[in-house]
N, C-alpha and C positions, 0 to 999 in steps of 0.2 A: 708491719711487723716482720722482722727478719728472724731467722734462726741461725746460730753460730756454731761451727765445728772446728776443733783444733786437732791437727794431725802431726805425728812425729814418725820417723822411720823406725820400724821394728817389725814384729812378725804378724800381728793381727790388727783388725779394725776395732778400736775401742773409743768411747766418748765420754764427755762430762758436761753437766749443766752450768751455764753462766747466766743466761737470762736475756732474751730479746730476739735472738736469731740463731743460726747454726754456724759455728766457727770451726774450721779445721786447720791445724798447724802441722808443719813438717820440718824435721831436721835430718840431714844426711847421715845414715849410720848403717848402710849396707844394702839398700835397694828395695826393701818392703815398706809398707805403710801402716802406721798405727794411728788411729784417731785418738788423741789425748784428751780432748775436751769437746763437749757439745753444749751449746747454749742456744738461746734464741737469737741468732745473728750470723758471722762469716767463718771459712776454713783455711788453716795454715799450710803453706807450701814453700819448700825450697829443696835444693839437692835434686834427687832423682824422681821425687814425687810430682805428678802432673795433676792439674786441676780436673781434667776429664775423669781420671781414675777415682779421685775423691768424690766427685759428683755422682758417679755411677754407683758407689757404695752407699752414700748417705741419702741421696734423693728419694729412694723408694719409701723411706721412713719419715719424710717431711710432709706435713698436711696443711691444708688451708682451713681456717676456722671462720665461721660466720656466727655472730652473737647478736640476737635480736632482743630489744628491750623497748618498753613503751616510751615514747617521747614525753617529756614532762609537759604538763598543762601550761599554756601561756596566757597571760593576762593582756588584753588589748588596752589601748589608751582610753577607750570609751566604756570600760567596765565589763566588757564581755570576756569570756574565757574560751579556750580551745582545749580539748582533751589531747590533741596532737595525734600523730600516727605512730609508726614503728621506726625506731632508730636501729640501724645495722652497723655493728663494728666488725672489722675484718682483721685477721692476723695470721700468724704462722704458729705451728706446733710441731713437736717431734714425738713419734711413737716410741715408748720406752718398754712396753711389754707386748708380747704377741697377741694378747687378748684385747688390746686397744686402749691402754692407758696412754695419755698424751700430756706432755708438759707444754705449757704456753705461758704468756704473760697475763698477770691478773688484770691489767688495764684493758685487755682485749675482751674479757668476759664479764667484767664488773657490771652488776646490775642487770645482766641478761636473764630473760625468762625462757628463751629458746636458744640452744646451741647446736650447731651442726658442723660436721667435719667432712672435708672432701679429701680423699686419698690421692696421692700422686698418680697422674695419668687417668683419673676418673672425673666425671662431671656430676656424679651422683652424690648429693649431700646426705650424710649419714647422721642420725640423731645421736647426741652425746649428753652425758650427765656430768654435772660439776661435782667432783669428789671433795676437793679442799682448795683453799687459797691461802696465800701469804702476801697480803697487800704491801707490807713493809718492804719485802724483797721483790715485789712485782712478779710473783710466780703463781701459777694455778695448775691443778691436776684435773684432767678430764677423763672420762671413760666413754669410748665409743661403744654404743649399745650392740650387743649380740655379734661380736666379732671374734675371730680366732685366726691363728697362723699369719699374723701380719708381720711385715719387716720391722726391725727395731734399730735404734741407736743404743749404745751402751756408754756407761760412764767411765772416765779415766781420771788421771791425776792432774788437776788444774795447776798445781804447784810447779809443774814442769814447763808451763807456758812462760815465754820471755817477751818483754817489750821489744818490738821490732820484728817478731815472728810474722811471716806472711800468712794472710788469712783469706778464705773465700766465704762470702756471705750467700746463703741460700734461703729464700723465703718469699712469702706472698706480700711483697711490699706494696702498700697502697691498695690492697685488695685486687691486684691485677691478675686476671686469667687464672681462676681457681683450677687446681690440678696441674698447672705448669709453672712452678716457681721461677723467680728471677734469680740469677747468679751474678755476683760481682766480686772484686778482689780488693784487699787492702792490707793493713798491718795491725797488730796489737799495739795500741797507742799508750796504754797505761794499765796498771794492775792495782788491785786493792782499793779502788775508789767506791764510795757509797753513794748511790744515786737515789734520791727520793722520788718515788713514782707520783 
């Protein structure tokens, strides 16, 4: 699960949800950086904006998510059954309020009975509560329990994103190394597509 952030050049850091990872996009317009859009996936760059500055601003609000659910019972060829163990799904989220509301993908937490969130730079898994889901758009909202003063991302205008904008992806891809997300770079390949989760 990646989080996506889109960045343009303006005066302040702002973001918007797309879904899947964090995307940051950038256009040259005078030397400062504005995050236009944040979703669960990469971040946009060109002009005078550099990847390191985008990462430094966004990364503190990116979290790793572990969602545990019972494995379904299995039936053996000889008529026996197994209750199974625990299935763990892992993904990425972004903090959108200072008291710990987190946006992630629905497929990360679907069916989970226990959800924990690990903040950037930490190894401590914090308990979280599922607030709401939108399975059609593959989005879910979590609440990290008993938190305050957390770093956040903010929403911007995704209509300003253009196909071909450079992006940086920040996230807990494949559940690697909780607390230290992976970063990679690409471009916005298309807009306005509907994806069935």
